[in-house]
C-alpha positions in Angstrom: 0.0 0.0 0.0 1.3 3.4 -0.9 1.9 6.1 1.7 -1.1 8.3 2.4 -1.1 11.9 1.1 -0.6 14.6 3.7 -4.2 15.8 3.3 -5.6 12.4 4.1 -3.4 12.0 7.2 -4.4 15.4 8.5 -8.1 14.7 7.9 -7.8 11.2 9.5 -6.3 12.8 12.6 -9.8 14.2 13.4 -12.2 12.1 15.4 -14.5 9.8 13.3 -12.8 10.7 10.0 -11.7 7.4 8.5 -9.9 6.7 5.2 -13.1 6.5 3.2 -14.4 9.8 4.5 -11.1 11.5 4.0 -10.9 10.3 0.4 -14.5 11.5 -0.1 -13.7 14.9 1.3 -10.5 15.3 -0.8 -12.4 14.3 -4.0 -15.4 16.5 -3.2 -13.4 19.5 -2.1 -10.3 19.8 -4.3 -9.9 23.3 -2.8 -9.2 21.9 0.7 -6.0 23.3 2.0 -5.8 26.0 -0.7 -8.5 28.4 0.7 -9.5 29.4 4.2 -12.0 27.7 6.5 -14.7 30.4 5.9 -14.6 29.8 2.1 -14.6 26.0 2.6 -17.6 26.3 4.9 -19.4 28.3 2.2 -18.6 25.8 -0.5 -19.9 22.9 1.6 -23.0 25.0 2.6 -22.7 24.9 6.3 -22.7 28.7 6.9 -26.1 30.3 7.6 -27.5 32.3 4.7 -29.4 35.5 5.4 -32.9 35.7 4.0 -33.3 39.5 4.5 -35.0 42.0 2.2 -35.6 45.6 3.3 -37.2 45.6 6.8 -38.1 41.9 6.6 -35.7 39.6 8.6 -35.9 36.1 7.5 -34.8 32.9 9.2 -31.1 32.0 8.9 -30.6 28.6 7.4 -27.9 26.6 5.6 -28.5 26.1 1.9 -26.7 25.4 -1.3 -23.2 24.2 -1.4 -22.0 20.6 -2.0 -24.7 18.4 -0.4 -22.8 15.1 -0.8 -19.8 16.6 1.1 -22.2 18.0 3.8 -23.9 14.7 4.1 -20.6 12.9 4.5 -19.6 15.3 7.3 -22.9 14.8 9.0 -22.6 11.0 8.9 -19.0 11.2 10.3 -20.1 13.6 13.1 -22.9 11.3 14.4 -20.8 8.8 16.3 -18.5 11.6 17.6 -21.5 13.4 19.1 -22.9 10.2 20.6 -19.8 8.8 22.1 -17.4 11.7 22.8 -18.4 13.5 26.0 -16.6 16.8 25.0 -18.4 16.9 21.6 -21.7 15.9 23.2 -21.4 18.9 25.6 -20.9 21.2 22.7 -23.7 19.7 20.6 -26.5 19.6 23.3 -26.9 23.4 23.6 -26.9 23.8 19.8 -29.6 21.2 19.5 -32.0 23.2 21.6 -31.7 26.3 19.3 
């Protein structure tokens, strides 16, 4: 087996990111490592989008972006939220919002 690329090693150092998820993220986000985290979040579609017009203030929601990448991140996050006490403590207050 060949040595893993640096991007895959860095991604796999995160909890619940295995080789398959790392490869999926690298394939789905070729910009990974070349642009900042804010731009990556916008590309994936996890930043809230304003729905404002004039005086109307709409609900903020995530929309657009690369849905397959967003789905892969969601599936990878589920076991971490369930079994890691630190991540669960971060997630629980967000769930109530």
